[in-house]
C-alpha positions in Angstrom: -37.8 16.7 66.9 -39.7 14.2 64.6 -39.8 14.7 60.9 -42.7 13.7 58.7 -40.7 10.7 57.6 -40.0 9.7 61.2 -43.7 10.1 62.2 -44.8 7.8 59.3 -42.1 5.3 60.3 -43.4 5.3 63.9 -46.9 4.5 62.6 -45.4 1.7 60.6 -43.6 0.3 63.6 -47.0 0.1 65.5 -48.1 -2.6 63.1 -49.6 -0.7 60.2 -47.4 -2.3 57.5 -50.5 -2.8 55.2 -50.9 0.9 54.7 -48.9 2.6 52.0 -46.5 5.4 52.9 -49.0 7.9 51.5 -51.8 6.5 53.7 -49.6 6.7 56.8 -48.9 10.3 55.9 -52.6 11.0 55.7 -53.2 9.7 59.1 -50.3 11.7 60.6 -51.6 14.8 59.0 -55.2 14.0 60.3 -53.8 13.5 63.8 -52.0 16.9 63.6 -55.2 18.6 62.4 -57.3 17.0 65.2 -54.8 17.7 68.0 -53.7 21.2 67.0 -57.2 22.3 66.1 -58.8 21.2 69.3 -57.2 23.8 71.6 -55.6 27.3 71.5 -52.1 25.9 71.8 -49.6 28.7 72.3 -47.4 27.5 69.5 -50.2 28.2 67.1 -50.4 31.9 68.1 -49.1 34.2 65.3 -49.6 37.6 63.8 -50.4 38.5 60.2 -50.2 42.1 59.1 -51.3 43.9 55.9 -53.8 46.3 54.4 -57.5 45.9 55.0 -59.3 43.8 53.9 -56.6 41.3 54.9 -56.7 37.7 53.7 -55.2 35.2 56.1 -54.9 31.7 54.7 -54.2 30.0 58.0 -56.8 31.9 60.0 -58.2 30.1 63.0 -59.5 31.7 66.2 -58.8 35.4 66.3 -57.2 36.8 69.5 -57.2 40.5 68.5 -57.3 42.9 65.5 -55.5 46.2 65.7 -55.7 49.1 63.3 -52.0 49.9 63.2 -52.5 53.0 61.1 -54.6 54.7 63.7 -53.4 52.6 66.7 -56.5 51.2 68.2 -58.2 47.8 68.6 -61.3 46.8 66.5 -64.3 45.1 68.0 -65.5 41.7 66.5 -69.1 41.8 65.3 -70.7 39.0 63.1 -71.4 40.1 59.5 -75.1 39.3 59.8 -75.4 41.6 62.8 -73.6 44.4 61.0 -76.0 44.0 58.0 -78.9 44.3 60.4 -77.5 47.4 62.0 -76.2 49.3 58.9 -77.4 47.5 55.8 -74.6 48.7 53.5 -71.2 47.3 54.5 -69.4 49.1 51.7 -69.5 52.4 53.6 -66.1 54.0 53.9 -64.6 55.7 57.0 -62.6 54.9 60.1 -63.2 51.3 61.0 -64.8 50.4 64.3 -65.6 46.7 63.8 -64.2 43.6 62.0 -65.7 40.4 60.8 -64.4 37.4 58.8 -65.5 37.0 55.2 -64.8 34.3 52.7 -63.0 35.4 49.5 -61.8 33.1 46.8 -61.6 30.2 49.2 -59.7 32.1 51.9 -60.8 33.9 55.0 -60.5 37.7 54.9 -60.5 40.0 57.9 -62.8 42.8 56.8 -63.5 46.0 58.6 -66.5 48.2 58.9 -66.5 51.0 57.9 -64.0 50.1 55.2 -60.8 51.8 54.2 -57.2 50.9 53.4 -55.7 51.1 56.9 -53.1 48.6 58.0 -54.2 45.8 60.3 -52.3 43.5 62.6 -54.3 40.3 63.2 -53.2 38.1 66.2 -54.6 34.7 65.6 -54.3 30.9 66.1 -53.0 29.5 62.9 -54.6 26.4 61.4 -51.9 23.7 61.0 -50.3 23.3 57.6 -50.2 19.7 56.3 -46.8 18.1 56.3 -45.6 17.0 52.8 -41.8 16.9 52.5 -39.9 14.1 54.4 -38.1 16.7 56.5 -41.2 18.7 57.5 -41.9 18.9 61.2 -45.1 19.8 63.2 -45.3 23.2 64.9 -45.7 21.7 68.4 -42.7 21.4 70.7 -40.5 18.5 69.6 -41.0 16.5 72.8 -44.7 15.9 71.9 -44.3 14.8 68.3 -44.0 11.0 68.9 -46.0 10.8 72.1 -49.1 12.6 70.8 -49.4 12.5 67.1 -48.4 8.9 66.5 -50.9 7.3 68.9 -53.7 9.5 67.6 -52.7 8.6 64.0 -52.7 4.9 65.0 -56.1 5.2 66.7 -57.5 6.7 63.5 -55.9 4.0 61.3 -57.1 1.2 63.5 -60.6 2.6 63.5 -60.7 2.9 59.7 -59.3 -0.6 59.1 -61.7 -2.4 61.5 -59.1 -2.9 64.1 -59.2 -2.0 67.8 -58.6 1.7 68.3 -58.9 1.4 72.1 -55.4 -0.1 72.3 -54.0 3.3 71.2 -56.6 5.5 73.0 -54.8 5.4 76.4 -51.5 6.4 75.0 -53.2 9.2 72.9 -55.1 10.5 75.9 -52.1 10.4 78.1 -50.0 12.3 75.5 -52.6 15.0 75.1 -53.0 15.4 78.8 -49.3 15.7 79.3 -49.1 18.3 76.5 -52.0 20.2 78.1 -50.4 20.2 81.5 -47.2 21.7 80.0 -48.7 24.2 77.6 -52.3 24.9 78.8 -52.3 24.2 82.6 -55.4 26.2 83.1 -57.3 24.0 80.6 -57.3 21.1 83.1 -59.0 23.3 85.7 -61.6 24.5 83.2 -60.3 28.0 82.8 -59.4 27.7 79.1 -62.1 26.8 76.7 -61.8 24.4 73.8 -61.9 26.2 70.5 -65.4 26.0 68.8 -64.8 26.2 65.1 -68.5 25.6 64.2 -69.4 29.3 64.2 -66.2 30.4 62.2 -68.1 30.9 59.0 -70.4 33.5 60.7 -67.5 35.9 61.4 
């Protein structure tokens, strides 16, 4: 398992001695954000529970939302569509649908109709940036150095006017190995890459 300090040291060892320690850390975190956010990796799958409306600070793609008070699943419907259907989204009652709303800079799983039932949101968590020297990525340890380091180096080389292609093969090989181990169906086209572009509409 590679710590944040070890990942930065690995970037340094690839020839990026002109970067500060802070800059190397930024590239490591950017690599984690890129790799982890690109696919529904199983290590990102988690559950957050609480009373509706439920704010989830690391909310990524939602797998399911369950009303645990009444023991049934809610259906996802975009907020704009619910507004077209019902107009007033403050109506109270037993929830049938959910959508994602922004509240104070965080994403909130909101139900319609509304009430204070308990929810269980199964979702893919957005990666949290590493900060302390001993912090480690959420991915399995065997992929830390083989995936994140070459991706970070590719980014650093691109930004500094270097040759990112010399790191591209290692980065691609590491990601494909990781996919083969964790998302074997992805390589046969059965698992779709996560599309975050429409997240704000939910």
